[in-house]
Structures are given as structure tokens and as C-alpha cells.
Predicted model as a PDB file, atoms N, CA, C, CB and O in Angstrom, pLDDT in the B-factor column:
MODEL        1                                                                  
ATOM      1  N   MET A   1      32.566 -23.160 101.759  1.00 92.00           N  
ATOM      2  CA  MET A   1      33.435 -23.128 102.907  1.00 92.00           C  
ATOM      3  C   MET A   1      33.571 -24.548 103.442  1.00 92.00           C  
ATOM      4  CB  MET A   1      32.895 -22.162 103.992  1.00 92.00           C  
ATOM      5  O   MET A   1      32.577 -25.241 103.660  1.00 92.00           O  
ATOM      6  N   LYS A   2      34.797 -24.965 103.646  1.00 95.00           N  
ATOM      7  CA  LYS A   2      35.062 -26.278 104.236  1.00 95.00           C  
ATOM      8  C   LYS A   2      34.739 -26.229 105.716  1.00 95.00           C  
ATOM      9  CB  LYS A   2      36.537 -26.711 104.010  1.00 95.00           C  
ATOM     10  O   LYS A   2      34.793 -25.164 106.331  1.00 95.00           O  
ATOM     11  N   GLN A   3      34.404 -27.374 106.291  1.00 97.00           N  
ATOM     12  CA  GLN A   3      34.171 -27.486 107.722  1.00 97.00           C  
ATOM     13  C   GLN A   3      35.035 -28.615 108.265  1.00 97.00           C  
ATOM     14  CB  GLN A   3      32.667 -27.734 108.030  1.00 97.00           C  
ATOM     15  O   GLN A   3      35.260 -29.618 107.588  1.00 97.00           O  
ATOM     16  N   ALA A   4      35.518 -28.444 109.493  1.00 97.00           N  
ATOM     17  CA  ALA A   4      36.357 -29.465 110.109  1.00 97.00           C  
ATOM     18  C   ALA A   4      36.233 -29.361 111.622  1.00 97.00           C  
ATOM     19  CB  ALA A   4      37.838 -29.317 109.663  1.00 97.00           C  
ATOM     20  O   ALA A   4      35.973 -28.287 112.165  1.00 97.00           O  
ATOM     21  N   THR A   5      36.422 -30.491 112.294  1.00 97.00           N  
ATOM     22  CA  THR A   5      36.445 -30.485 113.747  1.00 97.00           C  
ATOM     23  C   THR A   5      37.829 -30.057 114.216  1.00 97.00           C  
ATOM     24  CB  THR A   5      36.072 -31.879 114.319  1.00 97.00           C  
ATOM     25  O   THR A   5      38.791 -30.042 113.449  1.00 97.00           O  
ATOM     26  N   ILE A   6      37.899 -29.711 115.487  1.00 95.00           N  
ATOM     27  CA  ILE A   6      39.193 -29.318 116.058  1.00 95.00           C  
ATOM     28  C   ILE A   6      40.202 -30.456 115.891  1.00 95.00           C  
ATOM     29  CB  ILE A   6      39.043 -28.943 117.562  1.00 95.00           C  
ATOM     30  O   ILE A   6      41.364 -30.215 115.562  1.00 95.00           O  
ATOM     31  N   THR A   7      39.764 -31.673 116.113  1.00 96.00           N  
ATOM     32  CA  THR A   7      40.657 -32.831 115.990  1.00 96.00           C  
ATOM     33  C   THR A   7      41.171 -32.981 114.563  1.00 96.00           C  
ATOM     34  CB  THR A   7      39.934 -34.114 116.422  1.00 96.00           C  
ATOM     35  O   THR A   7      42.355 -33.248 114.357  1.00 96.00           O  
ATOM     36  N   GLU A   8      40.298 -32.811 113.584  1.00 97.00           N  
ATOM     37  CA  GLU A   8      40.723 -32.911 112.179  1.00 97.00           C  
ATOM     38  C   GLU A   8      41.755 -31.841 111.849  1.00 97.00           C  
ATOM     39  CB  GLU A   8      39.510 -32.783 111.233  1.00 97.00           C  
ATOM     40  O   GLU A   8      42.753 -32.124 111.186  1.00 97.00           O  
ATOM     41  N   VAL A   9      41.522 -30.613 112.309  1.00 96.00           N  
ATOM     42  CA  VAL A   9      42.466 -29.529 112.038  1.00 96.00           C  
ATOM     43  C   VAL A   9      43.790 -29.807 112.730  1.00 96.00           C  
ATOM     44  CB  VAL A   9      41.893 -28.174 112.500  1.00 96.00           C  
ATOM     45  O   VAL A   9      44.849 -29.585 112.142  1.00 96.00           O  
ATOM     46  N   ARG A  10      43.751 -30.289 113.968  1.00 96.00           N  
ATOM     47  CA  ARG A  10      44.991 -30.594 114.693  1.00 96.00           C  
ATOM     48  C   ARG A  10      45.770 -31.712 113.994  1.00 96.00           C  
ATOM     49  CB  ARG A  10      44.678 -30.997 116.153  1.00 96.00           C  
ATOM     50  O   ARG A  10      46.994 -31.629 113.886  1.00 96.00           O  
ATOM     51  N   ASN A  11      45.092 -32.741 113.525  1.00 98.00           N  
ATOM     52  CA  ASN A  11      45.761 -33.880 112.904  1.00 98.00           C  
ATOM     53  C   ASN A  11      46.205 -33.611 111.469  1.00 98.00           C  
ATOM     54  CB  ASN A  11      44.850 -35.072 112.926  1.00 98.00           C  
ATOM     55  O   ASN A  11      47.133 -34.252 110.978  1.00 98.00           O  
ATOM     56  N   HIS A  12      45.545 -32.659 110.788  1.00 97.00           N  
ATOM     57  CA  HIS A  12      45.854 -32.384 109.380  1.00 97.00           C  
ATOM     58  C   HIS A  12      46.004 -30.876 109.153  1.00 97.00           C  
ATOM     59  CB  HIS A  12      44.748 -32.960 108.455  1.00 97.00           C  
ATOM     60  O   HIS A  12      45.497 -30.337 108.169  1.00 97.00           O  
ATOM     61  N   ALA A  13      46.698 -30.209 110.064  1.00 97.00           N  
ATOM     62  CA  ALA A  13      46.820 -28.749 110.023  1.00 97.00           C  
ATOM     63  C   ALA A  13      47.352 -28.257 108.684  1.00 97.00           C  
ATOM     64  CB  ALA A  13      47.729 -28.268 111.141  1.00 97.00           C  
ATOM     65  O   ALA A  13      46.806 -27.309 108.120  1.00 97.00           O  
ATOM     66  N   LYS A  14      48.395 -28.875 108.170  1.00 97.00           N  
ATOM     67  CA  LYS A  14      48.985 -28.424 106.905  1.00 97.00           C  
ATOM     68  C   LYS A  14      47.949 -28.436 105.786  1.00 97.00           C  
ATOM     69  CB  LYS A  14      50.183 -29.308 106.524  1.00 97.00           C  
ATOM     70  O   LYS A  14      47.863 -27.486 105.008  1.00 97.00           O  
ATOM     71  N   GLN A  15      47.177 -29.489 105.704  1.00 97.00           N  
ATOM     72  CA  GLN A  15      46.149 -29.608 104.661  1.00 97.00           C  
ATOM     73  C   GLN A  15      45.142 -28.449 104.760  1.00 97.00           C  
ATOM     74  CB  GLN A  15      45.411 -30.975 104.779  1.00 97.00           C  
ATOM     75  O   GLN A  15      44.788 -27.844 103.748  1.00 97.00           O  
ATOM     76  N   TYR A  16      44.687 -28.146 105.978  1.00 97.00           N  
ATOM     77  CA  TYR A  16      43.695 -27.090 106.147  1.00 97.00           C  
ATOM     78  C   TYR A  16      44.284 -25.705 105.903  1.00 97.00           C  
ATOM     79  CB  TYR A  16      43.098 -27.157 107.538  1.00 97.00           C  
ATOM     80  O   TYR A  16      43.620 -24.837 105.336  1.00 97.00           O  
ATOM     81  N   PHE A  17      45.518 -25.498 106.326  1.00 96.00           N  
ATOM     82  CA  PHE A  17      46.137 -24.195 106.074  1.00 96.00           C  
ATOM     83  C   PHE A  17      46.482 -24.029 104.595  1.00 96.00           C  
ATOM     84  CB  PHE A  17      47.401 -24.028 106.933  1.00 96.00           C  
ATOM     85  O   PHE A  17      46.509 -22.905 104.093  1.00 96.00           O  
ATOM     86  N   ASP A  18      46.743 -25.118 103.898  1.00 96.00           N  
ATOM     87  CA  ASP A  18      46.926 -25.036 102.441  1.00 96.00           C  
ATOM     88  C   ASP A  18      45.624 -24.602 101.770  1.00 96.00           C  
ATOM     89  CB  ASP A  18      47.397 -26.400 101.867  1.00 96.00           C  
ATOM     90  O   ASP A  18      45.638 -23.829 100.812  1.00 96.00           O  
ATOM     91  N   ILE A  19      44.503 -25.104 102.280  1.00 96.00           N  
ATOM     92  CA  ILE A  19      43.185 -24.715 101.751  1.00 96.00           C  
ATOM     93  C   ILE A  19      42.964 -23.217 101.954  1.00 96.00           C  
ATOM     94  CB  ILE A  19      42.047 -25.529 102.441  1.00 96.00           C  
ATOM     95  O   ILE A  19      42.518 -22.518 101.044  1.00 96.00           O  
ATOM     96  N   VAL A  20      43.280 -22.731 103.155  1.00 95.00           N  
ATOM     97  CA  VAL A  20      43.117 -21.307 103.457  1.00 95.00           C  
ATOM     98  C   VAL A  20      44.055 -20.477 102.593  1.00 95.00           C  
ATOM     99  CB  VAL A  20      43.380 -21.029 104.952  1.00 95.00           C  
ATOM    100  O   VAL A  20      43.663 -19.431 102.078  1.00 95.00           O  
ATOM    101  N   GLU A  21      45.291 -20.939 102.433  1.00 93.00           N  
ATOM    102  CA  GLU A  21      46.255 -20.210 101.611  1.00 93.00           C  
ATOM    103  C   GLU A  21      45.786 -20.102 100.165  1.00 93.00           C  
ATOM    104  CB  GLU A  21      47.618 -20.891 101.665  1.00 93.00           C  
ATOM    105  O   GLU A  21      46.107 -19.128  99.484  1.00 93.00           O  
ATOM    106  N   SER A  22      45.036 -21.084  99.693  1.00 93.00           N  
ATOM    107  CA  SER A  22      44.532 -21.042  98.320  1.00 93.00           C  
ATOM    108  C   SER A  22      43.332 -20.107  98.165  1.00 93.00           C  
ATOM    109  CB  SER A  22      44.149 -22.440  97.870  1.00 93.00           C  
ATOM    110  O   SER A  22      42.847 -19.894  97.054  1.00 93.00           O  
ATOM    111  N   GLY A  23      42.847 -19.540  99.298  1.00 91.00           N  
ATOM    112  CA  GLY A  23      41.769 -18.552  99.211  1.00 91.00           C  
ATOM    113  C   GLY A  23      40.439 -18.995  99.781  1.00 91.00           C  
ATOM    114  O   GLY A  23      39.494 -18.208  99.805  1.00 91.00           O  
ATOM    115  N   GLU A  24      40.337 -20.226 100.239  1.00 95.00           N  
ATOM    116  CA  GLU A  24      39.070 -20.720 100.773  1.00 95.00           C  
ATOM    117  C   GLU A  24      39.077 -20.646 102.302  1.00 95.00           C  
ATOM    118  CB  GLU A  24      38.811 -22.172 100.303  1.00 95.00           C  
ATOM    119  O   GLU A  24      40.125 -20.801 102.928  1.00 95.00           O  
ATOM    120  N   SER A  25      37.924 -20.413 102.891  1.00 96.00           N  
ATOM    121  CA  SER A  25      37.801 -20.363 104.350  1.00 96.00           C  
ATOM    122  C   SER A  25      37.500 -21.744 104.903  1.00 96.00           C  
ATOM    123  CB  SER A  25      36.704 -19.371 104.773  1.00 96.00           C  
ATOM    124  O   SER A  25      36.962 -22.602 104.203  1.00 96.00           O  
ATOM    125  N   VAL A  26      37.858 -21.953 106.182  1.00 97.00           N  
ATOM    126  CA  VAL A  26      37.564 -23.217 106.867  1.00 97.00           C  
ATOM    127  C   VAL A  26      36.848 -22.886 108.171  1.00 97.00           C  
ATOM    128  CB  VAL A  26      38.876 -24.052 107.135  1.00 97.00           C  
ATOM    129  O   VAL A  26      37.330 -22.075 108.961  1.00 97.00           O  
ATOM    130  N   ARG A  27      35.700 -23.515 108.391  1.00 97.00           N  
ATOM    131  CA  ARG A  27      34.931 -23.316 109.629  1.00 97.00           C  
ATOM    132  C   ARG A  27      35.279 -24.454 110.585  1.00 97.00           C  
ATOM    133  CB  ARG A  27      33.375 -23.267 109.344  1.00 97.00           C  
ATOM    134  O   ARG A  27      35.253 -25.627 110.212  1.00 97.00           O  
ATOM    135  N   ILE A  28      35.607 -24.087 111.830  1.00 97.00           N  
ATOM    136  CA  ILE A  28      35.975 -25.055 112.847  1.00 97.00           C  
ATOM    137  C   ILE A  28      34.756 -25.359 113.711  1.00 97.00           C  
ATOM    138  CB  ILE A  28      37.150 -24.533 113.709  1.00 97.00           C  
ATOM    139  O   ILE A  28      34.069 -24.450 114.177  1.00 97.00           O  
ATOM    140  N   LEU A  29      34.495 -26.665 113.921  1.00 97.00           N  
ATOM    141  CA  LEU A  29      33.344 -27.104 114.701  1.00 97.00           C  
ATOM    142  C   LEU A  29      33.795 -27.780 115.992  1.00 97.00           C  
ATOM    143  CB  LEU A  29      32.468 -28.059 113.877  1.00 97.00           C  
ATOM    144  O   LEU A  29      34.783 -28.515 116.012  1.00 97.00           O  
ATOM    145  N   ARG A  30      33.058 -27.521 117.065  1.00 96.00           N  
ATOM    146  CA  ARG A  30      33.252 -28.253 118.322  1.00 96.00           C  
ATOM    147  C   ARG A  30      31.900 -28.814 118.710  1.00 96.00           C  
ATOM    148  CB  ARG A  30      33.849 -27.332 119.467  1.00 96.00           C  
ATOM    149  O   ARG A  30      30.930 -28.074 118.873  1.00 96.00           O  
ATOM    150  N   ASN A  31      31.845 -30.110 118.854  1.00 96.00           N  
ATOM    151  CA  ASN A  31      30.577 -30.796 119.171  1.00 96.00           C  
ATOM    152  C   ASN A  31      29.487 -30.425 118.160  1.00 96.00           C  
ATOM    153  CB  ASN A  31      30.111 -30.438 120.606  1.00 96.00           C  
ATOM    154  O   ASN A  31      28.323 -30.261 118.526  1.00 96.00           O  
ATOM    155  N   GLY A  32      29.875 -30.294 116.886  1.00 95.00           N  
ATOM    156  CA  GLY A  32      28.923 -30.015 115.822  1.00 95.00           C  
ATOM    157  C   GLY A  32      28.512 -28.553 115.686  1.00 95.00           C  
ATOM    158  O   GLY A  32      27.723 -28.213 114.805  1.00 95.00           O  
ATOM    159  N   LYS A  33      29.043 -27.677 116.557  1.00 97.00           N  
ATOM    160  CA  LYS A  33      28.689 -26.260 116.509  1.00 97.00           C  
ATOM    161  C   LYS A  33      29.886 -25.442 116.041  1.00 97.00           C  
ATOM    162  CB  LYS A  33      28.204 -25.768 117.892  1.00 97.00           C  
ATOM    163  O   LYS A  33      31.010 -25.679 116.482  1.00 97.00           O  
ATOM    164  N   PRO A  34      29.651 -24.475 115.146  1.00 96.00           N  
ATOM    165  CA  PRO A  34      30.761 -23.639 114.678  1.00 96.00           C  
ATOM    166  C   PRO A  34      31.298 -22.751 115.799  1.00 96.00           C  
ATOM    167  CB  PRO A  34      30.312 -22.772 113.493  1.00 96.00           C  
ATOM    168  O   PRO A  34      30.534 -22.122 116.531  1.00 96.00           O  
ATOM    169  N   ILE A  35      32.639 -22.713 115.922  1.00 97.00           N  
ATOM    170  CA  ILE A  35      33.244 -21.874 116.954  1.00 97.00           C  
ATOM    171  C   ILE A  35      34.233 -20.869 116.362  1.00 97.00           C  
ATOM    172  CB  ILE A  35      33.946 -22.744 117.990  1.00 97.00           C  
ATOM    173  O   ILE A  35      34.564 -19.875 117.008  1.00 97.00           O  
ATOM    174  N   ALA A  36      34.704 -21.118 115.147  1.00 97.00           N  
ATOM    175  CA  ALA A  36      35.683 -20.199 114.558  1.00 97.00           C  
ATOM    176  C   ALA A  36      35.754 -20.418 113.053  1.00 97.00           C  
ATOM    177  CB  ALA A  36      37.082 -20.392 115.201  1.00 97.00           C  
ATOM    178  O   ALA A  36      35.405 -21.480 112.536  1.00 97.00           O  
ATOM    179  N   ASP A  37      36.214 -19.385 112.376  1.00 97.00           N  
ATOM    180  CA  ASP A  37      36.502 -19.464 110.938  1.00 97.00           C  
ATOM    181  C   ASP A  37      37.969 -19.111 110.736  1.00 97.00           C  
ATOM    182  CB  ASP A  37      35.566 -18.504 110.103  1.00 97.00           C  
ATOM    183  O   ASP A  37      38.474 -18.147 111.311  1.00 97.00           O  
ATOM    184  N   ILE A  38      38.641 -19.901 109.915  1.00 96.00           N  
ATOM    185  CA  ILE A  38      39.993 -19.542 109.490  1.00 96.00           C  
ATOM    186  C   ILE A  38      39.824 -18.967 108.092  1.00 96.00           C  
ATOM    187  CB  ILE A  38      41.001 -20.793 109.516  1.00 96.00           C  
ATOM    188  O   ILE A  38      39.389 -19.659 107.172  1.00 96.00           O  
ATOM    189  N   ILE A  39      40.171 -17.700 107.942  1.00 95.00           N  
ATOM    190  CA  ILE A  39      39.953 -17.028 106.658  1.00 95.00           C  
ATOM    191  C   ILE A  39      41.280 -16.539 106.095  1.00 95.00           C  
ATOM    192  CB  ILE A  39      38.966 -15.844 106.815  1.00 95.00           C  
ATOM    193  O   ILE A  39      42.193 -16.205 106.849  1.00 95.00           O  
ATOM    194  N   PRO A  40      41.387 -16.498 104.770  1.00 93.00           N  
ATOM    195  CA  PRO A  40      42.618 -15.986 104.163  1.00 93.00           C  
ATOM    196  C   PRO A  40      42.766 -14.489 104.414  1.00 93.00           C  
ATOM    197  CB  PRO A  40      42.633 -16.274 102.654  1.00 93.00           C  
ATOM    198  O   PRO A  40      41.779 -13.757 104.489  1.00 93.00           O  
ATOM    199  N   ILE A  41      44.003 -14.054 104.540  1.00 90.00           N  
ATOM    200  CA  ILE A  41      44.285 -12.632 104.717  1.00 90.00           C  
ATOM    201  C   ILE A  41      44.296 -11.973 103.348  1.00 90.00           C  
ATOM    202  CB  ILE A  41      45.641 -12.407 105.457  1.00 90.00           C  
ATOM    203  O   ILE A  41      44.926 -12.463 102.411  1.00 90.00           O  
ATOM    204  N   VAL A  42      43.591 -10.857 103.247  1.00 81.00           N  
ATOM    205  CA  VAL A  42      43.563 -10.103 102.001  1.00 81.00           C  
ATOM    206  C   VAL A  42      44.871  -9.326 101.898  1.00 81.00           C  
ATOM    207  CB  VAL A  42      42.320  -9.144 101.934  1.00 81.00           C  
ATOM    208  O   VAL A  42      45.212  -8.574 102.811  1.00 81.00           O  
ATOM    209  N   PRO A  43      45.602  -9.492 100.811  1.00 79.00           N  
ATOM    210  CA  PRO A  43      46.873  -8.770 100.698  1.00 79.00           C  
ATOM    211  C   PRO A  43      46.653  -7.257 100.689  1.00 79.00           C  
ATOM    212  CB  PRO A  43      47.618  -9.199  99.426  1.00 79.00           C  
ATOM    213  O   PRO A  43      45.705  -6.754 100.085  1.00 79.00           O  
ATOM    214  N   ASP A  44      47.544  -6.550 101.367  1.00 81.00           N  
ATOM    215  CA  ASP A  44      47.460  -5.089 101.392  1.00 81.00           C  
ATOM    216  C   ASP A  44      47.826  -4.529 100.025  1.00 81.00           C  
ATOM    217  CB  ASP A  44      48.388  -4.499 102.485  1.00 81.00           C  
ATOM    218  O   ASP A  44      48.800  -4.951  99.402  1.00 81.00           O  
ATOM    219  N   LEU A  45      47.037  -3.587  99.579  1.00 77.00           N  
ATOM    220  CA  LEU A  45      47.315  -2.911  98.323  1.00 77.00           C  
ATOM    221  C   LEU A  45      47.944  -1.561  98.619  1.00 77.00           C  
ATOM    222  CB  LEU A  45      46.028  -2.748  97.479  1.00 77.00           C  
ATOM    223  O   LEU A  45      47.607  -0.929  99.620  1.00 77.00           O  
ATOM    224  N   PRO A  46      48.844  -1.115  97.772  1.00 79.00           N  
ATOM    225  CA  PRO A  46      49.372   0.240  97.959  1.00 79.00           C  
ATOM    226  C   PRO A  46      48.234   1.250  97.873  1.00 79.00           C  
ATOM    227  CB  PRO A  46      50.465   0.560  96.901  1.00 79.00           C  
ATOM    228  O   PRO A  46      47.232   1.013  97.198  1.00 79.00           O  
ATOM    229  N   SER A  47      48.395   2.377  98.561  1.00 75.00           N  
ATOM    230  CA  SER A  47      47.322   3.366  98.630  1.00 75.00           C  
ATOM    231  C   SER A  47      46.885   3.844  97.249  1.00 75.00           C  
ATOM    232  CB  SER A  47      47.763   4.551  99.464  1.00 75.00           C  
ATOM    233  O   SER A  47      45.707   4.130  97.035  1.00 75.00           O  
ATOM    234  N   TRP A  48      47.823   3.932  96.317  1.00 74.00           N  
ATOM    235  CA  TRP A  48      47.446   4.427  94.992  1.00 74.00           C  
ATOM    236  C   TRP A  48      46.585   3.428  94.243  1.00 74.00           C  
ATOM    237  CB  TRP A  48      48.684   4.749  94.177  1.00 74.00           C  
ATOM    238  O   TRP A  48      45.883   3.812  93.308  1.00 74.00           O  
ATOM    239  N   LYS A  49      46.617   2.157  94.624  1.00 76.00           N  
ATOM    240  CA  LYS A  49      45.754   1.168  93.975  1.00 76.00           C  
ATOM    241  C   LYS A  49      44.390   1.090  94.646  1.00 76.00           C  
ATOM    242  CB  LYS A  49      46.416  -0.204  93.990  1.00 76.00           C  
ATOM    243  O   LYS A  49      43.433   0.619  94.032  1.00 76.00           O  
ATOM    244  N   ARG A  50      44.280   1.540  95.891  1.00 74.00           N  
ATOM    245  CA  ARG A  50      43.009   1.485  96.611  1.00 74.00           C  
ATOM    246  C   ARG A  50      42.066   2.594  96.190  1.00 74.00           C  
ATOM    247  CB  ARG A  50      43.248   1.562  98.100  1.00 74.00           C  
ATOM    248  O   ARG A  50      40.848   2.428  96.232  1.00 74.00           O  
ATOM    249  N   ARG A  51      42.619   3.716  95.787  1.00 74.00           N  
ATOM    250  CA  ARG A  51      41.771   4.843  95.406  1.00 74.00           C  
ATOM    251  C   ARG A  51      41.188   4.622  94.017  1.00 74.00           C  
ATOM    252  CB  ARG A  51      42.565   6.158  95.448  1.00 74.00           C  
ATOM    253  O   ARG A  51      41.838   4.079  93.124  1.00 74.00           O  
ATOM    254  N   GLU A  52      39.966   5.051  93.865  1.00 77.00           N  
ATOM    255  CA  GLU A  52      39.311   4.966  92.566  1.00 77.00           C  
ATOM    256  C   GLU A  52      39.838   6.091  91.679  1.00 77.00           C  
ATOM    257  CB  GLU A  52      37.759   5.047  92.712  1.00 77.00           C  
ATOM    258  O   GLU A  52      39.965   7.232  92.124  1.00 77.00           O  
ATOM    259  N   ALA A  53      40.138   5.771  90.446  1.00 74.00           N  
ATOM    260  CA  ALA A  53      40.670   6.773  89.520  1.00 74.00           C  
ATOM    261  C   ALA A  53      39.621   7.854  89.260  1.00 74.00           C  
ATOM    262  CB  ALA A  53      41.109   6.111  88.186  1.00 74.00           C  
ATOM    263  O   ALA A  53      38.448   7.557  89.033  1.00 74.00           O  
ATOM    264  N   GLN A  54      40.050   9.077  89.295  1.00 78.00           N  
ATOM    265  CA  GLN A  54      39.177  10.213  89.029  1.00 78.00           C  
ATOM    266  C   GLN A  54      39.630  10.886  87.741  1.00 78.00           C  
ATOM    267  CB  GLN A  54      39.184  11.219  90.218  1.00 78.00           C  
ATOM    268  O   GLN A  54      40.830  11.065  87.529  1.00 78.00           O  
ATOM    269  N   PRO A  55      38.698  11.258  86.885  1.00 79.00           N  
ATOM    270  CA  PRO A  55      39.096  11.928  85.649  1.00 79.00           C  
ATOM    271  C   PRO A  55      39.710  13.299  85.941  1.00 79.00           C  
ATOM    272  CB  PRO A  55      37.889  12.078  84.710  1.00 79.00           C  
ATOM    273  O   PRO A  55      39.284  14.002  86.857  1.00 79.00           O  
ATOM    274  N   LEU A  56      40.702  13.659  85.158  1.00 85.00           N  
ATOM    275  CA  LEU A  56      41.337  14.963  85.294  1.00 85.00           C  
ATOM    276  C   LEU A  56      40.438  15.995  84.630  1.00 85.00           C  
ATOM    277  CB  LEU A  56      42.769  14.971  84.665  1.00 85.00           C  
ATOM    278  O   LEU A  56      40.095  15.871  83.454  1.00 85.00           O  
ATOM    279  N   LEU A  57      40.061  17.014  85.394  1.00 86.00           N  
ATOM    280  CA  LEU A  57      39.152  18.038  84.896  1.00 86.00           C  
ATOM    281  C   LEU A  57      39.858  19.382  84.833  1.00 86.00           C  
ATOM    282  CB  LEU A  57      37.903  18.132  85.781  1.00 86.00           C  
ATOM    283  O   LEU A  57      40.679  19.709  85.690  1.00 86.00           O  
ATOM    284  N   LEU A  58      39.527  20.156  83.808  1.00 84.00           N  
ATOM    285  CA  LEU A  58      40.046  21.504  83.656  1.00 84.00           C  
ATOM    286  C   LEU A  58      38.853  22.382  83.298  1.00 84.00           C  
ATOM    287  CB  LEU A  58      41.190  21.581  82.560  1.00 84.00           C  
ATOM    288  O   LEU A  58      38.228  22.203  82.253  1.00 84.00           O  
ATOM    289  N   ASP A  59      38.549  23.321  84.166  1.00 83.00           N  
ATOM    290  CA  ASP A  59      37.369  24.174  84.011  1.00 83.00           C  
ATOM    291  C   ASP A  59      36.090  23.346  83.851  1.00 83.00           C  
ATOM    292  CB  ASP A  59      37.545  25.101  82.803  1.00 83.00           C  
ATOM    293  O   ASP A  59      35.197  23.711  83.087  1.00 83.00           O  
ATOM    294  N   GLY A  60      36.013  22.229  84.581  1.00 83.00           N  
ATOM    295  CA  GLY A  60      34.822  21.393  84.559  1.00 83.00           C  
ATOM    296  C   GLY A  60      34.735  20.441  83.376  1.00 83.00           C  
ATOM    297  O   GLY A  60      33.780  19.671  83.281  1.00 83.00           O  
ATOM    298  N   LEU A  61      35.709  20.476  82.474  1.00 83.00           N  
ATOM    299  CA  LEU A  61      35.696  19.585  81.317  1.00 83.00           C  
ATOM    300  C   LEU A  61      36.785  18.534  81.465  1.00 83.00           C  
ATOM    301  CB  LEU A  61      35.885  20.380  80.006  1.00 83.00           C  
ATOM    302  O   LEU A  61      37.867  18.816  81.979  1.00 83.00           O  
ATOM    303  N   SER A  62      36.490  17.322  81.009  1.00 87.00           N  
ATOM    304  CA  SER A  62      37.454  16.235  81.056  1.00 87.00           C  
ATOM    305  C   SER A  62      38.608  16.529  80.097  1.00 87.00           C  
ATOM    306  CB  SER A  62      36.778  14.890  80.704  1.00 87.00           C  
ATOM    307  O   SER A  62      38.394  16.809  78.918  1.00 87.00           O  
ATOM    308  N   VAL A  63      39.839  16.460  80.623  1.00 88.00           N  
ATOM    309  CA  VAL A  63      41.012  16.743  79.798  1.00 88.00           C  
ATOM    310  C   VAL A  63      41.115  15.725  78.662  1.00 88.00           C  
ATOM    311  CB  VAL A  63      42.299  16.727  80.655  1.00 88.00           C  
ATOM    312  O   VAL A  63      41.464  16.092  77.540  1.00 88.00           O  
ATOM    313  N   SER A  64      40.820  14.469  78.933  1.00 87.00           N  
ATOM    314  CA  SER A  64      40.911  13.455  77.880  1.00 87.00           C  
ATOM    315  C   SER A  64      39.918  13.739  76.749  1.00 87.00           C  
ATOM    316  CB  SER A  64      40.657  12.056  78.466  1.00 87.00           C  
ATOM    317  O   SER A  64      40.251  13.551  75.579  1.00 87.00           O  
ATOM    318  N   SER A  65      38.698  14.190  77.083  1.00 87.00           N  
ATOM    319  CA  SER A  65      37.744  14.504  76.014  1.00 87.00           C  
ATOM    320  C   SER A  65      38.189  15.735  75.231  1.00 87.00           C  
ATOM    321  CB  SER A  65      36.338  14.729  76.596  1.00 87.00           C  
ATOM    322  O   SER A  65      37.944  15.826  74.028  1.00 87.00           O  
ATOM    323  N   MET A  66      38.854  16.701  75.917  1.00 87.00           N  
ATOM    324  CA  MET A  66      39.370  17.881  75.219  1.00 87.00           C  
ATOM    325  C   MET A  66      40.458  17.465  74.209  1.00 87.00           C  
ATOM    326  CB  MET A  66      39.939  18.916  76.242  1.00 87.00           C  
ATOM    327  O   MET A  66      40.498  17.966  73.085  1.00 87.00           O  
ATOM    328  N   ILE A  67      41.332  16.545  74.631  1.00 89.00           N  
ATOM    329  CA  ILE A  67      42.397  16.076  73.740  1.00 89.00           C  
ATOM    330  C   ILE A  67      41.807  15.344  72.550  1.00 89.00           C  
ATOM    331  CB  ILE A  67      43.377  15.160  74.493  1.00 89.00           C  
ATOM    332  O   ILE A  67      42.214  15.572  71.411  1.00 89.00           O  
ATOM    333  N   LEU A  68      40.841  14.456  72.811  1.00 89.00           N  
ATOM    334  CA  LEU A  68      40.222  13.704  71.713  1.00 89.00           C  
ATOM    335  C   LEU A  68      39.499  14.642  70.754  1.00 89.00           C  
ATOM    336  CB  LEU A  68      39.242  12.653  72.263  1.00 89.00           C  
ATOM    337  O   LEU A  68      39.541  14.451  69.538  1.00 89.00           O  
ATOM    338  N   GLU A  69      38.839  15.650  71.304  1.00 87.00           N  
ATOM    339  CA  GLU A  69      38.143  16.614  70.459  1.00 87.00           C  
ATOM    340  C   GLU A  69      39.134  17.374  69.585  1.00 87.00           C  
ATOM    341  CB  GLU A  69      37.329  17.591  71.317  1.00 87.00           C  
ATOM    342  O   GLU A  69      38.890  17.582  68.396  1.00 87.00           O  
ATOM    343  N   GLU A  70      40.238  17.782  70.169  1.00 88.00           N  
ATOM    344  CA  GLU A  70      41.255  18.517  69.414  1.00 88.00           C  
ATOM    345  C   GLU A  70      41.885  17.634  68.331  1.00 88.00           C  
ATOM    346  CB  GLU A  70      42.344  19.046  70.365  1.00 88.00           C  
ATOM    347  O   GLU A  70      42.152  18.108  67.227  1.00 88.00           O  
ATOM    348  N   ARG A  71      42.118  16.385  68.632  1.00 90.00           N  
ATOM    349  CA  ARG A  71      42.681  15.466  67.649  1.00 90.00           C  
ATOM    350  C   ARG A  71      41.723  15.260  66.475  1.00 90.00           C  
ATOM    351  CB  ARG A  71      43.007  14.120  68.306  1.00 90.00           C  
ATOM    352  O   ARG A  71      42.152  15.151  65.326  1.00 90.00           O  
ATOM    353  N   GLY A  72      40.441  15.210  66.769  1.00 84.00           N  
ATOM    354  CA  GLY A  72      39.445  15.030  65.720  1.00 84.00           C  
ATOM    355  C   GLY A  72      39.353  16.246  64.822  1.00 84.00           C  
ATOM    356  O   GLY A  72      39.095  16.113  63.626  1.00 84.00           O  
ATOM    357  N   ALA A  73      39.562  17.436  65.382  1.00 72.00           N  
ATOM    358  CA  ALA A  73      39.482  18.675  64.615  1.00 72.00           C  
ATOM    359  C   ALA A  73      40.681  18.844  63.690  1.00 72.00           C  
ATOM    360  CB  ALA A  73      39.381  19.866  65.553  1.00 72.00           C  
ATOM    361  O   ALA A  73      40.560  19.420  62.609  1.00 72.00           O  
ATOM    362  N   SER A  74      41.860  18.332  64.125  1.00 63.00           N  
ATOM    363  CA  SER A  74      43.065  18.526  63.320  1.00 63.00           C  
ATOM    364  C   SER A  74      43.276  17.391  62.318  1.00 63.00           C  
ATOM    365  CB  SER A  74      44.280  18.645  64.226  1.00 63.00           C  
ATOM    366  O   SER A  74      44.205  17.464  61.514  1.00 63.00           O  
ATOM    367  N   ALA A  75      42.465  16.368  62.340  1.00 55.00           N  
ATOM    368  CA  ALA A  75      42.655  15.227  61.432  1.00 55.00           C  
ATOM    369  C   ALA A  75      42.096  15.472  60.060  1.00 55.00           C  
ATOM    370  CB  ALA A  75      42.023  13.997  62.003  1.00 55.00           C  
ATOM    371  O   ALA A  75      42.183  14.603  59.193  1.00 55.00           O  
TER     372      ALA A  75                                                      
ENDMDL                                                                          
END                                                                             
């Protein structure tokens, strides 16, 4: 994490916001003490991408394993 004083951020704001835009956080210091963090915003994902994929089950058995089993039997 980069660190900068309020004066540095004010004088070189574009540089620091470019750093944040690239994914890195910047900690702001006043009199040598941290007072704030500028952090990148995590892009929102569509709801279908946030959910963990669940296997499709039929009567407690995985449908994909049933298909693979059937393919192996007919080969």
C-alpha cells in the first residue's frame, strides 16, 4: 500500500488516483498518522456470477455423472 501526505495527494491527485484505479490502495497521512485509505472500488458482478455453481441433481444423483455413465455403457 502506498502512503502519502495530504499535501502530496493534493499536489499530485491524478498520480494517486491513477494508482488507485490500477488496483492499489493509498493511505493518507496527517502529521505522520494514518487518517484515511483510498481504495479501489470492486466492480459489481451480475447476480448469476456471484452465486456458486451447484451441480444439477436428479433423485440425489449428479446428472452429469449419469450422462457420463450412460455414454460409457453405450461406447
